[in-house]
C-alpha positions in Angstrom: 10.8 31.2 -6.3 12.3 28.7 -3.8 15.8 30.1 -4.4 14.6 33.7 -3.7 13.0 32.5 -0.5 16.2 30.8 0.7 18.2 34.0 -0.2 15.8 36.1 1.9 16.1 33.8 4.9 19.9 33.9 4.6 19.8 37.7 4.5 17.5 37.8 7.5 20.0 35.6 9.4 22.8 38.0 8.4 20.8 40.9 9.7 20.5 39.2 13.1 17.3 37.3 13.1 18.0 34.1 15.1 14.6 32.7 16.2 14.3 29.6 14.0 10.5 29.5 14.5 10.2 33.1 13.1 12.5 32.3 10.2 10.5 29.1 9.4 7.2 31.1 9.4 8.7 33.7 7.0 9.8 30.8 4.8 6.4 29.2 4.8 4.2 32.3 4.1 4.0 32.9 0.3 4.7 36.7 0.2 3.9 36.7 -3.5 0.3 36.2 -2.6 0.2 39.5 -0.7 1.8 41.9 -3.2 0.3 43.6 -6.2 0.9 41.9 -9.6 3.3 44.7 -10.8 5.6 44.0 -7.8 5.6 40.2 -8.0 9.3 40.2 -9.1 10.1 42.0 -5.8 8.0 39.7 -3.6 11.1 38.3 -1.9 13.3 41.4 -1.9 14.0 42.7 1.6 12.1 45.9 1.0 8.7 47.4 1.8 6.2 47.5 -1.1 3.2 49.7 -1.7 -0.4 48.3 -1.5 -3.6 50.1 -2.0 -5.0 53.0 0.1 -1.5 54.5 0.5 -0.4 51.6 2.8 2.6 49.2 2.5 3.5 45.6 3.1 6.4 45.9 5.5 10.0 45.0 4.8 10.6 41.3 5.6 13.3 42.2 8.1 11.0 44.5 10.0 8.3 41.8 10.0 10.8 39.2 11.3 12.3 41.6 13.8 9.0 42.7 15.4 7.7 39.2 15.4 10.9 37.9 17.1 10.6 40.8 19.7 7.1 39.5 20.7 8.6 36.2 22.1 5.6 34.2 20.9 4.5 30.9 22.2 2.3 28.5 20.3 -0.6 28.7 22.8 -0.8 32.5 22.8 -3.6 34.8 21.8 -2.4 37.8 19.8 -3.9 41.1 18.8 -2.6 42.8 15.6 -3.4 46.4 14.9 -3.4 47.1 11.2 -4.2 44.0 9.0 -3.0 45.7 5.8 -2.2 43.1 3.2 -2.5 40.3 5.8 1.1 39.2 5.4 2.1 40.0 9.0 -1.1 38.3 10.2 -0.2 35.1 8.4 3.3 35.1 9.9 1.8 35.5 13.4 -0.7 32.7 12.7 2.1 30.3 12.1 3.4 30.9 15.6 0.5 31.3 18.0 -2.9 29.8 18.8 -5.1 32.6 17.5 -4.7 36.1 15.8 -7.2 38.8 16.2 -6.6 41.6 13.7 -8.2 45.0 13.1 -8.1 47.0 9.9 -9.6 50.5 9.3 -9.8 50.1 5.5 -12.7 47.9 4.5 -11.2 47.1 1.1 -7.9 46.0 2.7 -9.8 43.9 5.2 -11.9 42.1 2.6 -8.8 41.4 0.4 -6.9 40.0 3.4 -9.8 37.8 4.4 -10.0 36.4 0.9 -6.2 35.6 1.1 -6.6 33.9 4.5 -9.5 31.7 3.1 -7.6 30.9 -0.1 -4.6 29.8 1.9 -6.7 27.7 4.3 -5.9 29.6 7.4 -8.5 29.2 10.2 -6.9 30.8 13.2 -7.2 34.5 12.2 -10.2 36.5 13.1 -10.4 39.9 11.4 -12.7 42.9 11.7 -13.1 46.5 10.5 -12.5 48.9 13.3 -10.4 51.6 15.0 -7.2 50.0 16.1 -6.6 52.6 18.7 -9.5 51.1 20.7 -8.2 47.5 20.5 -10.6 44.6 20.8 -12.1 44.9 24.3 -14.4 41.8 23.9 -11.4 39.5 23.4 -9.0 41.1 25.9 -6.7 40.3 27.6 -4.1 39.4 25.0 -0.9 37.6 25.6 0.8 39.6 22.9 -0.1 42.8 20.9 1.6 43.9 17.7 1.0 47.3 16.2 1.9 47.9 12.6 1.3 51.6 12.4 3.1 54.3 14.3 1.4 55.7 17.4 2.1 59.3 18.3 2.4 58.4 22.0 2.4 55.4 24.3 -0.8 53.4 23.4 -2.4 53.3 26.8 -5.7 51.8 25.7 -3.9 48.9 24.1 -1.7 48.4 27.1 -4.8 48.0 29.3 -5.8 45.1 27.0 -2.5 43.3 27.5 -2.3 40.4 29.9 -0.9 41.6 33.3 1.0 38.3 33.6 4.0 39.2 31.5 2.1 40.3 28.4 4.2 41.9 25.7 3.3 44.6 23.1 5.6 45.6 20.3 4.7 48.9 18.6 6.3 51.7 16.5 6.0 54.9 18.5 7.0 58.5 17.7 9.8 59.5 19.9 10.3 62.9 18.4 8.8 65.0 15.7 10.8 63.1 13.0 11.7 59.8 14.7 9.9 56.5 15.3 11.3 53.6 17.3 10.0 50.1 17.8 9.3 49.8 21.5 8.6 46.7 23.4 6.3 47.0 26.4 6.2 44.3 29.0 3.3 44.3 31.6 3.6 42.8 35.0 0.5 43.7 37.0 0.2 47.5 36.8 3.9 47.9 36.0 4.9 48.6 32.4 8.6 48.2 31.3 9.7 49.9 28.1 12.6 48.9 25.7 13.5 51.0 22.7 14.6 48.5 20.0 14.9 49.8 16.5 14.4 53.1 14.5 11.7 52.6 11.8 9.4 54.4 9.5 5.7 53.4 9.6 2.5 55.0 8.4 0.7 56.7 11.3 -1.8 55.0 13.5 -5.0 56.9 12.7 -8.4 56.9 14.5 -11.7 55.8 13.2 -12.8 53.9 10.1 -11.0 55.1 7.0 -12.6 56.9 4.0 -11.6 54.8 1.1 -9.4 56.3 -1.7 -10.4 55.6 -5.2 -8.5 52.8 -7.0 
């Protein structure tokens, strides 16, 4: 397993990930704890893998890239939209003071919470909810990471971003068939946008999800 982790870190470096804190976090989070048993042999392959409810655990490169784009500090409060397997939440938790994460599938949320407890992580707070609405009670956030693709600029989430240089990184549809990772930086009421990377994420849907069987 250790050899595979090292190989993954070397591959991420070759792909342009340079933030040593992000690379160390990827190295320290046991990705095999977040994938289904039938995919264990692929846990450290640089690919996305399916989880339940038609969702995925993102490709390690995309996790590393979007995390690096947040420019995280260790005292920051971060909102994550889309807990999923909990893998991205764990990476964030290694790099900031506290992670607040929202998941619309109850079964995914409960599984992720068990993983956090099993791994002894105590700086992640997770809840069932509609990620489009954010987490008003805990706003403002220093950083926001969205792990599902919005169909337009997520204004409600931007309102919950700190006006003092807060950063949000989110995949957003830029055409009928294209998504880009966009970094938003808020200074007062001014929002700067940077298009960073073409991606393919599941859509950011409203409401609490109806669970699929299995």
